[in-house]
C-alpha positions in Angstrom: 130.2 68.2 172.3 129.5 72.2 172.0 126.0 73.6 171.4 125.6 76.0 168.2 122.5 78.5 168.9 122.7 79.1 165.2 121.7 75.9 164.3 119.4 75.5 167.1 117.5 78.6 166.4 116.8 77.4 162.3 115.8 74.0 164.0 113.0 75.9 166.1 112.2 78.3 162.9 111.9 75.3 160.9 109.6 73.1 162.9 107.7 76.2 164.0 107.0 77.4 160.3 105.9 73.2 159.4 103.6 72.9 162.4 102.1 76.1 161.9 101.3 75.5 158.1 100.2 72.1 159.1 97.9 73.4 161.7 96.2 76.1 159.7 95.6 73.8 156.9 94.6 70.7 158.7 93.0 71.7 161.7 92.1 75.3 161.7 88.6 75.8 160.3 89.0 79.0 158.8 91.3 81.1 156.0 94.9 80.4 156.5 96.9 83.9 156.7 100.5 84.5 155.7 101.7 84.8 152.2 105.1 82.7 152.9 103.4 79.6 154.2 105.0 76.1 153.2 101.5 75.0 151.6 101.1 78.2 149.7 104.6 78.6 148.3 104.7 75.0 147.6 101.3 75.1 145.3 102.5 78.1 143.6 106.0 76.4 143.0 104.4 73.3 141.3 101.0 74.7 139.9 103.1 77.2 137.5 105.0 74.5 135.8 102.3 72.1 135.6 100.1 74.7 134.2 102.7 75.6 131.8 103.1 72.0 130.7 99.4 71.5 130.1 99.2 74.7 127.8 101.4 73.1 125.6 98.9 69.9 124.9 97.1 70.4 122.0 94.5 67.5 122.8 91.7 68.8 125.2 91.1 65.4 126.6 94.7 64.9 127.4 95.2 68.3 128.8 92.3 67.6 131.1 93.5 64.3 132.2 96.7 65.8 132.8 95.3 68.5 134.9 93.1 66.2 137.0 96.2 64.7 138.7 97.7 67.8 140.0 95.0 68.1 142.9 95.4 64.7 144.6 99.0 64.6 143.7 99.8 68.0 145.2 98.2 66.8 148.3 100.4 63.7 148.7 103.6 65.8 148.1 102.6 68.5 150.6 102.5 65.8 153.2 106.0 64.5 152.2 107.1 68.4 152.2 105.7 68.9 155.9 107.3 65.3 157.2 110.5 66.5 155.4 110.2 69.8 157.3 109.6 68.3 160.5 112.8 65.8 159.9 115.2 68.6 159.1 113.9 70.7 161.7 114.6 68.2 164.4 118.0 67.0 163.0 119.1 70.8 163.2 118.2 70.4 167.1 120.0 67.5 167.5 122.9 69.0 165.2 122.7 72.2 167.3 123.2 70.2 170.4 126.5 68.7 169.2 125.1 65.6 168.0 124.9 63.8 171.1 124.6 60.2 169.7 126.8 57.1 169.9 126.4 55.8 166.5 128.8 52.6 165.7 129.1 53.3 162.2 131.4 55.7 160.9 128.7 58.4 159.4 129.3 61.9 159.5 127.3 63.8 162.5 124.7 65.6 160.1 123.9 62.0 158.2 123.4 60.6 161.8 121.1 63.6 162.9 119.2 63.0 160.1 118.7 59.4 160.7 117.9 59.6 164.2 115.0 62.1 163.2 113.9 60.1 160.4 113.5 56.9 162.2 112.0 58.8 165.4 109.3 60.7 163.5 108.2 57.5 161.9 108.5 55.5 165.3 110.6 53.1 163.9 112.6 52.6 167.1 115.7 50.4 165.8 117.7 51.4 168.6 121.0 51.1 166.8 121.8 55.0 167.5 121.0 55.9 171.1 121.3 59.8 172.6 123.5 60.4 175.3 122.2 63.7 177.1 118.8 64.2 178.2 118.0 67.3 176.1 118.6 64.7 173.1 116.4 62.0 174.8 113.8 64.4 175.5 113.7 65.9 171.8 113.5 62.1 170.6 110.4 61.3 172.9 108.8 65.0 171.7 109.7 63.8 167.8 108.2 60.4 168.4 105.2 61.7 169.9 104.5 64.3 167.1 104.8 61.6 164.6 101.9 59.8 166.0 99.8 63.1 165.5 101.2 64.1 162.3 100.1 60.6 161.2 96.8 60.7 162.6 96.2 64.6 161.5 96.9 63.3 157.8 94.7 60.2 158.1 91.9 62.6 159.6 92.4 65.2 156.9 92.1 63.1 153.8 88.3 61.9 154.5 87.3 65.6 155.4 88.8 66.7 152.1 87.3 63.9 150.0 83.9 64.3 151.6 83.8 67.9 150.6 84.9 67.2 147.5 82.1 64.4 146.7 79.3 66.7 148.2 80.5 69.6 145.9 80.4 67.2 142.7 77.1 65.9 143.4 75.1 69.4 142.9 77.7 69.9 139.9 76.5 66.5 138.1 72.7 67.4 139.0 73.1 70.8 136.9 73.8 68.6 134.0 69.9 67.7 133.3 68.9 71.6 134.3 71.3 73.8 132.5 73.1 71.5 130.1 76.5 70.3 129.7 78.5 72.7 129.9 75.8 74.6 131.9 74.5 78.0 130.5 72.0 80.6 132.2 70.0 80.6 129.0 69.4 76.7 129.0 68.7 76.6 132.6 65.6 79.1 132.2 64.4 77.4 129.0 64.2 74.3 131.1 62.5 76.0 133.8 59.6 77.3 131.8 56.0 77.4 133.0 54.3 77.5 136.2 56.1 74.3 137.8 59.0 75.2 136.3 59.0 78.3 138.0 58.8 76.8 141.3 61.6 74.3 140.5 63.7 77.2 139.6 63.2 78.6 143.2 63.9 75.4 144.8 67.2 75.0 142.6 68.4 78.4 143.3 67.9 77.9 147.1 69.8 74.5 146.7 72.7 76.8 144.8 72.7 79.2 147.6 73.8 76.7 150.1 76.1 75.0 147.8 77.9 78.2 147.2 77.9 78.8 151.3 79.1 75.1 151.4 81.9 75.9 148.7 83.3 79.1 150.2 83.5 77.4 153.6 85.3 74.4 152.1 87.5 75.7 149.5 88.6 78.7 151.8 89.7 76.1 154.6 90.8 73.8 151.8 92.5 75.4 148.9 93.6 72.2 147.4 90.1 71.4 146.5 90.4 74.5 144.1 92.6 72.2 141.8 90.2 69.1 142.0 88.6 68.8 138.6 85.3 67.7 138.0 84.3 64.2 136.6 83.7 65.4 133.0 85.6 67.4 131.2 82.9 69.8 130.2 82.4 70.5 133.8 84.0 72.3 136.7 82.8 74.1 140.2 83.8 77.4 138.6 81.5 77.0 135.4 78.7 75.9 137.3 78.8 78.9 139.9 79.3 81.4 137.0 76.4 80.0 135.2 74.0 80.4 138.3 75.3 83.9 138.7 74.3 84.2 135.0 71.2 83.2 135.6 70.3 85.1 138.6 71.9 88.4 136.9 69.1 87.5 134.2 66.3 86.7 136.6 67.0 90.0 138.4 67.6 92.5 135.7 65.3 91.1 133.1 62.8 88.4 134.0 59.4 88.7 135.5 58.6 86.1 138.3 58.5 85.2 141.9 61.9 83.6 141.8 63.5 87.4 141.4 63.8 87.2 145.5 65.5 84.4 145.8 67.5 85.0 142.9 69.1 88.1 144.8 69.5 85.8 147.9 71.6 83.2 145.6 73.5 85.9 143.6 74.8 87.6 146.9 76.0 84.2 148.2 77.5 83.1 145.0 79.3 86.3 144.6 80.8 86.2 147.8 82.1 82.8 147.1 83.7 83.7 143.9 85.2 87.0 145.4 86.8 85.4 148.6 88.4 82.6 146.4 89.9 84.9 144.0 91.0 87.0 147.2 92.6 83.9 148.5 94.8 83.3 145.7 95.7 87.0 145.3 95.6 87.0 141.7 96.9 89.9 139.4 94.1 92.1 138.2 93.5 92.0 134.3 90.5 93.0 132.0 89.1 89.9 130.1 89.7 90.4 126.3 86.3 89.1 125.2 82.9 90.0 126.2 81.0 87.0 127.3 77.3 88.8 126.2 78.0 91.1 123.2 75.2 93.4 123.3 73.8 91.9 119.8 73.3 89.0 121.9 71.4 90.2 124.4 68.3 90.6 122.0 68.7 87.0 120.7 68.6 85.8 124.3 65.7 87.8 125.2 64.0 86.3 121.9 64.6 82.8 122.9 63.1 83.3 126.6 60.2 85.2 125.4 59.6 82.0 123.1 60.0 79.7 126.2 56.9 81.7 128.0 59.1 84.0 130.1 57.8 87.9 130.7 60.6 90.0 130.2 61.8 93.8 130.9 63.4 94.6 127.4 63.9 98.4 128.4 67.6 99.9 128.2 67.7 100.4 131.7 67.2 96.5 132.1 70.0 95.8 130.1 72.2 98.2 131.9 71.1 96.5 135.2 72.2 93.5 133.4 75.7 94.7 132.6 76.1 96.2 136.1 75.4 92.8 137.7 77.8 91.2 135.5 80.5 93.5 136.6 79.9 92.6 139.9 81.3 88.9 139.7 82.8 88.6 135.9 86.4 90.2 136.6 87.0 87.9 139.6 85.4 84.8 137.9 87.7 85.2 135.1 91.0 85.7 137.1 90.1 82.2 138.8 89.3 80.9 135.3 92.8 81.9 134.1 94.2 80.8 136.8 92.9 77.2 137.4 92.8 76.6 133.4 88.8 76.1 134.1 86.9 77.7 131.1 83.8 80.2 131.9 80.7 79.2 130.6 78.8 80.6 127.8 75.7 82.4 128.4 73.6 80.6 125.8 74.3 76.8 124.5 75.8 76.0 121.0 73.8 76.5 118.1 72.2 73.2 117.1 73.3 71.2 119.7 71.1 68.3 120.3 70.7 66.9 123.8 68.8 64.1 125.6 66.8 66.4 127.4 65.7 67.7 123.9 64.5 64.3 123.1 63.0 63.7 126.4 61.0 66.9 126.3 60.0 66.0 122.9 58.6 62.7 124.0 56.6 64.1 126.9 55.0 66.3 124.6 53.8 63.9 122.1 52.5 62.0 125.4 50.5 65.1 126.3 49.4 65.6 122.8 47.9 62.3 122.9 45.7 62.9 125.6 44.2 66.0 124.4 41.4 66.7 122.2 42.1 66.9 118.1 41.5 71.1 118.4 44.1 71.3 121.7 46.3 68.9 120.2 46.9 71.0 116.9 47.6 74.0 118.9 50.3 72.2 121.0 51.9 70.9 117.8 52.0 74.8 116.3 53.4 75.7 119.9 55.8 72.9 120.0 57.1 73.9 116.4 58.0 77.3 117.4 59.5 76.7 120.8 61.6 73.7 119.6 63.4 75.6 116.7 66.9 75.6 116.7 68.9 78.2 118.8 69.7 81.0 116.5 72.7 82.4 118.8 
């Protein structure tokens, strides 16, 4: 039996690459580094053809269903890639030692090395092939222990991943009643009009400041979560995050009220999340083809918010501030939208779209009107007729 140093070095490099990548992905609670990591190359190599197939699907529901499989499936396949890398790495070490095994069957040395590596990593312990030298026995023992640690790491990894996904989705689902589905900044502000709504808006922005921080921490540590789709086709973590940024931009630049300070804090945290996540994927920089908020639409939005009871700053400088704020996050958000095939939200809801919120709000208005005097009831009826008119976007 002759040792082959080149094969031994190849085995060590293979094991080092796989173990480093698994450690950074599963255990290390921070951003993984390196462009040539196994998980990064795997996600890139599998997502590009998967996305290409999805783009050829005309039915949106079928396309979203197809895309929703990628996140969980890629996670399982990545675990398989790690396991295969460990098996091949140890097999190279055995082969570099000269395949020091007593195999009663007439298989080739490389096939025997792979067989021993696979049965050892998964701790089968069949005992039909026995190592003959001390270094091989030490490697077999080391691989068996590593196999147990690998299984334990994967078992602990999955609950953490799905726990982070569940916490992310709860806030997205709650946003449906507060900003519409899909969420829009104008609808969120309209549903938080009035004194009680102002307090609720501040509370909501506080919650989404924390949500953005949790999103940044979990999705930087576990990039696979970015590919996990939401429960409904018209919801996504990216559209919810951008809708909150849009809302904060409007409050900071245009809307008068006590929520402006909290809007600044939430904007800073949410923008930080968008920029860091976009940077982690290292996407190519491209300018969006369409303006999400053309100048002619800004006046319409301001008119709708004034009808809802907001006091606005409509000066030209205010519109310039809004444009500047949008430029601080929209390019990066558009890159993520393009990469992940998660559409950017609108600034305003679709024209004439009737929601359950409108029905409930109308019923509540009728209840309040029935408790008033006839004179006050007439005033409320006139006001409701103005504020409940169809969106003229």
